[in-house]
C-alpha positions as CSV (number, residue, x, y, z in Angstrom):
1,M,-63.0,3.6,-106.2
2,K,-64.8,0.3,-106.7
3,F,-61.6,-1.5,-107.9
4,P,-60.1,-2.2,-104.4
5,A,-63.4,-3.5,-103.2
6,L,-63.5,-5.9,-106.1
7,L,-60.1,-7.2,-105.2
8,V,-61.2,-8.0,-101.7
9,F,-64.2,-9.8,-103.0
10,L,-62.1,-11.8,-105.5
11,G,-59.6,-12.7,-102.8
12,V,-62.2,-14.1,-100.5
13,T,-63.8,-16.1,-103.2
14,A,-60.4,-17.6,-104.4
15,G,-59.7,-18.6,-100.8
16,A,-63.0,-20.4,-100.5
17,L,-62.4,-22.2,-103.8
18,L,-58.9,-23.4,-102.7
19,G,-60.5,-25.0,-99.7
20,Q,-59.2,-22.7,-97.0
21,T,-59.4,-24.6,-93.7
22,A,-61.3,-23.5,-90.6
23,G,-58.0,-23.2,-88.7
24,A,-56.3,-20.9,-91.1
25,P,-56.2,-17.1,-90.4
26,P,-59.4,-15.6,-91.9
27,V,-58.2,-13.3,-94.7
28,E,-61.5,-11.4,-94.8
29,E,-61.2,-10.8,-91.0
30,K,-57.7,-9.3,-91.3
31,R,-58.9,-7.0,-94.0
32,I,-61.9,-6.0,-92.1
33,D,-59.6,-5.2,-89.1
34,A,-57.5,-3.0,-91.4
35,L,-60.6,-1.2,-92.7
36,H,-61.8,-0.7,-89.1
37,G,-58.5,0.7,-88.2
38,L,-58.6,3.2,-91.0
39,S,-62.1,4.2,-90.1
40,Q,-61.1,4.7,-86.5
41,Q,-58.2,6.9,-87.5
42,L,-60.3,9.0,-89.7
43,E,-62.9,9.3,-86.9
44,A,-60.2,10.4,-84.5
45,L,-58.8,12.9,-87.0
46,S,-62.3,14.4,-87.7
47,N,-63.0,14.8,-84.0
48,R,-59.7,16.6,-83.4
49,V,-59.8,18.9,-86.4
50,G,-63.5,19.6,-86.2
51,K,-63.0,21.3,-82.8
52,A,-61.0,24.0,-84.6
53,V,-63.4,24.7,-87.4
54,V,-66.0,27.4,-87.0
55,Q,-69.1,28.6,-88.8
56,I,-69.1,32.4,-89.6
57,Y,-72.1,34.6,-90.0
58,A,-71.5,38.0,-91.7
59,S,-74.0,40.7,-92.3
60,G,-73.6,44.2,-93.7
61,Y,-74.2,46.4,-96.7
62,R,-72.7,46.1,-100.2
63,L,-72.5,48.4,-103.2
64,S,-74.2,46.3,-105.9
65,A,-73.6,46.9,-109.6
66,P,-76.5,48.0,-111.8
67,D,-78.2,45.3,-113.9
68,E,-76.7,45.5,-117.4
69,T,-80.1,45.1,-118.9
70,R,-81.5,48.1,-117.1
71,T,-80.7,51.7,-116.5
72,E,-80.8,51.9,-112.8
73,A,-77.7,53.0,-111.0
74,A,-75.8,51.0,-108.4
75,A,-77.4,50.7,-105.0
76,I,-76.6,49.8,-101.4
77,T,-78.0,46.4,-100.5
78,R,-78.1,44.5,-97.3
79,E,-76.4,41.1,-97.4
80,R,-76.0,38.1,-95.1
81,D,-73.3,35.6,-95.8
82,T,-72.3,32.4,-94.1
83,G,-69.1,30.5,-94.4
84,S,-66.4,28.6,-92.5
85,G,-63.1,29.3,-90.8
86,A,-60.1,27.7,-89.2
87,I,-58.8,28.6,-85.8
88,V,-55.1,29.0,-86.1
89,S,-54.1,30.2,-82.6
90,A,-55.3,29.5,-79.1
91,D,-56.1,33.2,-78.5
92,G,-58.8,33.3,-81.1
93,Y,-57.4,34.2,-84.6
94,I,-59.4,32.7,-87.4
95,V,-58.5,32.4,-91.1
96,T,-61.3,32.5,-93.6
97,N,-62.0,33.8,-97.1
98,N,-62.3,37.6,-97.8
99,H,-65.5,37.0,-99.7
100,V,-67.2,35.5,-96.6
101,V,-66.7,38.8,-94.6
102,A,-66.4,41.4,-97.4
103,S,-68.2,44.6,-96.4
104,A,-69.5,43.0,-93.2
105,R,-70.6,45.4,-90.4
106,R,-71.1,42.5,-88.0
107,V,-69.3,39.2,-87.9
108,R,-70.3,36.4,-85.5
109,V,-68.6,33.0,-85.1
110,R,-70.1,29.7,-83.8
111,I,-67.4,27.8,-81.9
112,P,-68.2,24.0,-82.1
113,G,-68.4,21.7,-79.1
114,D,-67.4,18.1,-79.4
115,P,-68.1,17.0,-83.0
116,G,-69.0,13.5,-81.8
117,E,-71.4,14.6,-79.2
118,I,-75.0,15.0,-80.1
119,G,-76.4,18.3,-78.9
120,A,-72.9,19.5,-77.9
121,Q,-72.9,23.1,-76.6
122,R,-71.8,25.6,-79.2
123,K,-70.8,29.2,-78.4
124,M,-71.7,32.2,-80.6
125,L,-69.1,34.9,-80.3
126,E,-68.7,38.4,-81.7
127,A,-65.7,38.7,-84.0
128,K,-63.8,41.6,-85.4
129,V,-62.1,41.7,-88.9
130,V,-58.4,42.2,-88.3
131,G,-57.5,42.5,-92.0
132,V,-58.3,41.2,-95.5
133,D,-56.4,40.6,-98.6
134,R,-58.4,40.7,-101.8
135,D,-55.6,39.4,-104.1
136,S,-55.5,36.0,-102.4
137,D,-59.2,36.1,-101.1
138,L,-58.1,35.6,-97.5
139,A,-59.2,37.4,-94.3
140,L,-58.2,37.2,-90.7
141,I,-60.8,37.7,-87.9
142,K,-60.6,37.4,-84.2
143,V,-62.8,36.4,-81.2
144,E,-62.1,37.3,-77.6
145,A,-61.3,33.8,-76.2
146,S,-58.4,31.8,-74.9
147,G,-57.4,28.2,-74.8
148,L,-59.1,27.4,-78.0
149,P,-58.2,24.2,-80.0
150,F,-56.3,25.3,-83.2
151,L,-54.8,23.9,-86.4
152,E,-51.1,24.0,-87.0
153,F,-49.9,25.0,-90.5
154,G,-48.4,22.3,-92.8
155,D,-46.0,22.7,-95.6
156,S,-48.1,22.8,-98.8
157,S,-44.9,22.4,-100.9
158,R,-44.8,18.8,-99.6
159,L,-48.3,17.9,-101.0
160,R,-48.3,15.3,-103.7
161,Q,-50.9,14.2,-106.2
162,G,-53.0,11.4,-104.8
163,Q,-52.4,12.3,-101.2
164,L,-55.4,11.8,-98.9
165,V,-57.0,15.0,-97.6
166,M,-60.1,16.0,-95.7
167,A,-62.2,19.2,-96.2
168,F,-64.0,20.7,-93.2
169,G,-66.7,23.4,-93.1
170,S,-70.4,24.1,-93.2
171,P,-71.6,23.4,-96.7
172,L,-75.0,24.8,-97.4
173,G,-75.2,25.9,-93.8
174,M,-74.7,22.3,-92.5
175,E,-72.3,23.0,-89.6
176,N,-69.3,20.8,-88.9
177,S,-69.3,18.6,-92.0
178,V,-66.3,16.7,-93.3
179,S,-65.5,15.1,-96.7
180,L,-62.7,12.9,-97.8
181,G,-60.7,12.9,-101.0
182,V,-57.3,13.2,-102.6
183,V,-55.1,15.9,-104.0
184,S,-55.9,16.2,-107.7
185,S,-53.2,18.7,-108.4
186,V,-50.7,20.5,-106.2
187,A,-50.6,23.8,-108.3
188,R,-53.6,24.4,-110.5
189,Q,-53.9,27.7,-112.4
190,I,-57.5,28.5,-113.2
191,K,-56.7,31.1,-115.9
192,P,-53.5,31.5,-117.9
193,D,-52.9,35.0,-116.5
194,D,-53.7,34.2,-112.9
195,V,-50.9,34.7,-110.4
196,M,-52.6,32.3,-108.0
197,A,-52.0,28.6,-108.1
198,Y,-54.4,26.4,-106.0
199,V,-54.5,23.0,-104.5
200,Q,-57.1,21.0,-106.4
201,T,-59.0,18.2,-104.6
202,D,-61.9,15.9,-105.3
203,A,-63.1,16.0,-101.7
204,P,-66.6,17.2,-102.1
205,I,-66.9,21.0,-101.4
206,N,-70.0,23.1,-101.7
207,P,-71.1,26.7,-101.0
208,G,-70.6,27.3,-97.3
209,N,-67.2,25.4,-97.3
210,S,-65.5,28.7,-98.1
211,G,-62.9,29.5,-95.5
212,G,-62.8,26.0,-94.1
213,P,-59.6,24.0,-93.8
214,L,-58.2,21.3,-96.0
215,V,-56.0,19.1,-93.9
216,N,-53.7,16.1,-94.5
217,A,-53.7,12.7,-92.7
218,S,-51.7,14.3,-89.8
219,G,-54.4,17.0,-89.3
220,L,-52.2,19.8,-90.5
221,L,-53.6,22.7,-92.3
222,M,-52.6,22.4,-95.9
223,G,-55.0,24.9,-97.5
224,I,-58.2,27.1,-97.1
225,N,-61.1,25.9,-99.2
226,T,-62.1,28.7,-101.5
227,F,-64.3,27.8,-104.5
228,I,-65.5,25.1,-106.8
229,L,-65.9,24.7,-110.6
230,T,-69.4,23.4,-111.4
231,Q,-72.0,23.2,-114.0
232,S,-74.8,22.0,-111.8
233,G,-74.2,24.3,-108.9
234,G,-73.1,21.5,-106.6
235,S,-69.9,19.7,-106.0
236,E,-68.5,17.9,-109.1
237,G,-65.1,16.9,-107.6
238,L,-63.4,20.2,-108.6
239,G,-62.6,22.0,-105.4
240,F,-59.8,24.5,-104.9
241,A,-57.9,25.6,-101.8
242,I,-55.4,28.3,-101.2
243,P,-52.0,26.6,-100.3
244,S,-51.1,26.7,-96.7
245,N,-47.7,28.4,-97.3
246,L,-49.4,31.4,-98.8
247,V,-52.1,31.3,-96.1
248,R,-49.4,31.3,-93.4
249,S,-47.6,34.3,-95.0
250,I,-50.9,36.4,-95.4
251,Y,-51.9,35.4,-91.8
252,E,-48.6,36.6,-90.2
253,Q,-48.8,39.9,-92.1
254,L,-52.4,40.6,-91.3
255,R,-51.9,39.7,-87.6
256,K,-48.9,41.9,-87.3
257,E,-49.8,44.9,-89.4
258,G,-53.5,44.5,-90.5
259,H,-52.7,44.5,-94.2
260,V,-50.5,42.7,-96.7
261,H,-47.4,44.0,-98.4
262,R,-46.9,43.0,-102.0
263,G,-43.4,42.5,-103.2
264,E,-41.6,43.2,-106.5
265,I,-38.0,43.1,-107.7
266,G,-38.3,45.9,-110.3
267,V,-38.4,43.9,-113.6
268,V,-40.7,43.4,-116.5
269,A,-40.6,39.9,-117.8
270,Q,-41.8,38.7,-121.2
271,T,-42.3,35.2,-122.6
272,V,-39.9,34.5,-125.3
273,T,-41.3,33.6,-128.8
274,P,-39.4,32.4,-131.8
275,D,-39.7,35.8,-133.5
276,L,-38.6,37.6,-130.4
277,A,-35.6,35.2,-130.1
278,V,-34.5,35.8,-133.7
279,G,-34.9,39.6,-133.4
280,L,-33.0,39.9,-130.2
281,G,-30.4,37.2,-131.1
282,L,-31.3,35.1,-128.0
283,A,-29.7,31.8,-127.3
284,R,-33.0,29.9,-127.4
285,D,-36.5,30.5,-128.6
286,W,-38.4,29.9,-125.4
287,G,-38.3,30.9,-121.8
288,V,-38.3,34.4,-120.3
289,V,-36.4,37.6,-121.1
290,L,-36.2,40.8,-119.1
291,S,-37.6,43.6,-121.3
292,D,-37.1,46.2,-118.5
293,V,-35.2,46.6,-115.3
294,T,-36.2,49.5,-113.2
295,P,-33.3,51.9,-112.6
296,D,-32.1,51.8,-108.9
297,G,-34.6,49.0,-108.3
298,P,-33.7,45.7,-106.4
299,A,-32.9,43.8,-109.6
300,A,-30.8,46.6,-111.0
301,Q,-28.9,47.0,-107.8
302,A,-28.3,43.2,-107.8
303,G,-26.8,43.4,-111.3
304,L,-29.6,42.2,-113.6
305,E,-29.8,43.8,-117.1
306,V,-32.3,44.3,-119.9
307,G,-32.0,41.3,-122.3
308,D,-31.1,38.7,-119.6
309,L,-32.7,35.4,-120.1
310,I,-34.2,34.1,-116.8
311,L,-33.4,30.4,-116.4
312,S,-34.7,29.8,-112.9
313,V,-36.0,31.4,-109.7
314,D,-34.8,29.8,-106.5
315,G,-33.9,26.7,-108.6
316,R,-37.2,26.4,-110.3
317,P,-37.0,26.6,-114.1
318,M,-39.0,29.4,-115.7
319,Q,-40.8,28.8,-119.0
320,N,-43.0,31.8,-119.2
321,A,-43.3,35.2,-117.7
322,R,-46.4,34.4,-115.6
323,Q,-44.3,31.8,-113.7
324,I,-42.1,34.6,-112.5
325,E,-45.1,36.6,-111.3
326,M,-46.4,33.6,-109.4
327,A,-43.0,33.0,-107.8
328,L,-42.7,36.6,-106.6
329,F,-46.3,36.7,-105.5
330,R,-45.6,34.4,-102.5
331,L,-42.4,36.0,-101.3
332,R,-42.1,38.3,-98.2
333,L,-40.7,41.8,-98.1
334,G,-37.0,41.6,-97.4
335,Q,-36.7,38.0,-98.6
336,K,-33.9,37.2,-101.0
337,V,-34.7,35.3,-104.2
338,N,-32.0,33.8,-106.4
339,L,-32.3,34.4,-110.2
340,E,-30.2,32.3,-112.5
341,V,-29.8,34.1,-115.8
342,R,-28.0,33.7,-119.2
343,R,-26.2,36.6,-120.6
344,G,-24.5,35.9,-123.9
345,D,-22.6,32.7,-123.2
346,E,-22.4,33.1,-119.4
347,K,-24.7,31.7,-116.8
348,L,-24.9,34.0,-113.7
349,T,-26.8,33.9,-110.4
350,Y,-28.0,37.0,-108.7
351,P,-29.5,37.3,-105.2
352,V,-32.3,39.9,-105.3
353,T,-34.0,41.4,-102.3
354,V,-37.8,41.7,-102.6
355,A,-39.0,45.3,-102.1
356,E,-42.6,46.6,-101.5
357,R,-44.7,47.2,-104.6
358,G,-45.7,50.8,-105.5
359,D,-49.2,52.1,-105.7
360,D,-51.8,49.4,-105.0
361,P,-55.0,49.9,-107.0
362,Q,-56.9,48.4,-104.1
363,R,-55.3,50.8,-101.4
364,F,-58.6,52.4,-100.6
365,A,-60.8,49.3,-100.7
366,D,-60.2,48.3,-97.1
367,M,-60.9,51.7,-95.8
368,V,-64.4,52.2,-97.2
369,D,-67.7,51.6,-95.4
370,P,-70.7,51.8,-97.8
371,I,-72.7,53.5,-95.1
372,K,-70.3,55.6,-93.1
373,N,-68.5,56.9,-96.2
374,M,-71.4,57.6,-98.4
375,V,-72.1,61.2,-99.7
376,R,-75.4,60.7,-101.5
377,R,-75.7,64.2,-103.1
378,L,-72.4,63.6,-104.9
379,G,-72.8,59.9,-105.4
380,I,-69.4,59.0,-103.9
381,L,-67.7,57.1,-101.2
382,G,-65.4,59.5,-99.5
383,I,-62.4,59.0,-97.1
384,D,-61.1,61.6,-94.7
385,I,-57.5,62.5,-95.3
386,D,-55.7,61.5,-92.0
387,T,-52.0,60.7,-91.5
388,K,-52.4,57.3,-93.0
389,V,-54.1,58.5,-96.1
390,A,-51.7,61.5,-96.4
391,D,-48.8,59.1,-96.6
392,M,-50.4,57.6,-99.7
393,F,-50.4,61.0,-101.4
394,P,-47.0,62.5,-100.5
395,E,-47.3,65.2,-103.2
396,L,-50.8,66.6,-102.1
397,R,-51.2,70.4,-102.1
398,K,-53.0,70.3,-98.8
399,K,-53.0,67.9,-95.9
400,Y,-56.8,67.9,-95.5
401,G,-59.8,67.1,-97.6
402,V,-61.9,64.2,-98.8
403,V,-60.7,61.5,-101.2
404,V,-63.2,60.1,-103.7
405,A,-62.6,56.5,-103.1
406,A,-65.5,55.2,-105.4
407,L,-68.4,56.3,-107.4
408,T,-71.8,54.8,-106.6
409,G,-73.6,55.6,-109.8
410,D,-76.5,57.5,-108.3
411,A,-75.2,61.1,-108.1
412,A,-77.9,63.7,-107.5
413,Y,-76.3,66.5,-109.6
414,T,-75.5,67.6,-113.1
415,G,-72.5,69.3,-114.6
416,D,-68.8,68.4,-114.2
417,S,-68.1,64.9,-113.0
418,L,-66.0,63.7,-110.1
419,E,-63.6,60.9,-110.7
420,G,-62.1,58.2,-108.4
421,G,-58.9,59.6,-106.7
422,D,-60.1,63.2,-106.8
423,V,-59.4,65.1,-103.6
424,I,-62.1,67.6,-102.6
425,Y,-60.7,70.6,-100.7
426,A,-63.7,73.0,-100.6
427,V,-67.3,73.6,-101.5
428,N,-68.1,77.2,-102.6
429,R,-64.8,78.3,-101.0
430,E,-65.7,76.6,-97.6
431,P,-62.9,74.2,-96.7
432,V,-64.0,70.6,-96.0
433,T,-61.8,68.4,-93.8
434,T,-64.0,65.3,-93.3
435,V,-66.8,63.3,-95.0
436,E,-69.3,64.5,-92.4
437,A,-68.3,68.2,-93.0
438,L,-68.7,67.7,-96.7
439,R,-72.2,66.3,-96.1
440,Q,-73.2,69.2,-93.9
441,V,-72.1,71.8,-96.4
442,L,-74.0,70.1,-99.2
443,N,-77.1,69.5,-97.2
444,S,-77.2,73.3,-96.4
445,L,-77.5,74.1,-100.1
446,K,-80.7,74.5,-102.0
447,P,-81.3,72.3,-105.1
448,T,-81.0,75.4,-107.3
449,D,-77.8,76.8,-105.7
450,P,-74.7,76.7,-107.8
451,V,-72.0,74.4,-106.4
452,V,-68.3,74.8,-107.0
453,L,-65.9,72.2,-105.8
454,Q,-62.2,72.8,-105.5
455,V,-60.5,69.5,-106.2
456,E,-57.0,68.2,-106.9
457,R,-56.8,65.7,-109.8
458,D,-53.6,64.3,-111.2
459,S,-51.6,66.7,-109.0
460,R,-53.4,69.8,-110.4
461,L,-56.0,72.0,-108.7
462,R,-59.2,72.7,-110.6
463,Y,-62.8,73.8,-110.1
464,L,-65.8,71.6,-110.8
465,T,-69.2,73.3,-111.3
466,L,-72.3,71.3,-110.4
467,T,-76.0,71.8,-110.0
468,L,-77.6,69.8,-107.3
469,E,-80.9,68.1,-108.0
């Protein structure tokens, strides 16, 4: 960063040595004007973007894991988090990180005034969580307001290494801060098996910037700042943002339906190794091969077969199986993706329609409140079976009961153990239809009373015998 300044210094000195006359155009003045021009543009951009950046205060309860060095069980702890967010619509929709509002019972948003005005009036508004997506670490919240300044989405596929970007947010609680940097990488994978690829930037980002926007020189939203890599705990020039194209897709789904649909095409892809290529007689010893194609799935219906070599997805060459997962991760349900394959000596292209993924391991996570859903005597977080939950279990024996969504680790009983996914139908032959009903039945029992739970596990009914403490 010092090199251009050195060039300016040398240019001025050379002009003086060559005897530049007083009437000649002052080189240093022209360059100062250009610098002032850039400064004014950055100032105007900061003022415009800053009006659409909010500070978020979230408070609630979280289930903390037990300390590995101790024997205590998990516990419910109160937490307060702060972060940033970007207003993306005039009617109050705000994009932020999921980890900023995770498990929050109350979310408040501070709407900024004029960033350039000292003591500008700022409004504190209550917000509701519209929906979250843990896979991408994004969340959508909303405040009741209208006519708000907002950011428009840019196309993150057009980002280039070295492009100027600005990061906005509230690092370490310092509201309405901005930093300047460049795009260090347009698609950085943090771990080899990670389906997410981030925009890497050297614009200084610190704790509290989470959820704030990364914008380009036009003020378009190009990413949501999410995390940093650091050894000191502070910014070391390794900041990462979720690309705007993925943010836009998640935002639209959360706004419309409150949750995100994950797509698949019904294939299992494996990275080709030299030994695999020899054993299967493949045409090359690198790339991606389909080891399975789900019968009647989208890929099978399109014509793909086990043993096909995947050459490209929508024109992008595929070198390993993880690249295919990353490509599909960003696609919307119903969207068509073109797979170019090699089968024997032929090159073929198949358009495949993306379908919704099957069972989501996180399907209960968004439905659990650590306080509302706690059943302390059993040490579980339970969920009532309503119409929505029943649709997740189409083969249930009964259409009522309580689903064990999670175990808290502090069960006050001995005997048989409950497991996540169990459905509790009755306690000592008394049917239970809600979490509250389950609590009442258990609270009516004495510590020495035998307890028999009727549960469904793996599509089979069974009795669990417990002794309450």
